[in-house]
N, C-alpha and C positions, 0 to 999 in steps of 0.2 A: 588066281584063286586056286589054291591047292586042296582045300577041304572039299569033301563030297557033300552033296546036299543032305544026306542022312545025318552027317556029323553036325551040320548047322541046325537041323531039326531037333536033334538031341539037346543041343545047347539051349535052343529056344524053349523046349519042353522043360528043361531044368529050371530056367529062369522063371517060366510061367508057374511052375509048381512052387518054387520058393516064394514068389509074389503072392500066390494064393494062401500059402501057409502063413506068411507074414500078416496078410489081411485078416485071416481067421484069428490069429493071436491077438491082434489089435481089437477086433470085434469082441472077443471073449473078455479081454481086459476091460473094455468099455462097459460090457454087460455086467460084469462083476462090480464095477465102480457104481453103476446105476443101482444095482440091487442093494449095495451097501448104503448109498444115500437114501434110498427108499426106506430101508430098515431104520436108519437114524431118524428119519422124519416120523415114522410110526412110533418109535420109542419116545420121541419128544411129545407127541400127541398124548400118549398113554401117561406120561408123567404129570400132565396138567390135571 
């Protein structure tokens, strides 16, 4: 094992940060999707 522990920690931190960013992106997309569906439901109710 030639890498220092600091180097491994950096790689883990990068992977963790990417993972968090990816999860936030997905959550934001799901939230936008939910809001769009809610709006469509409201629009349908108002049409009646």
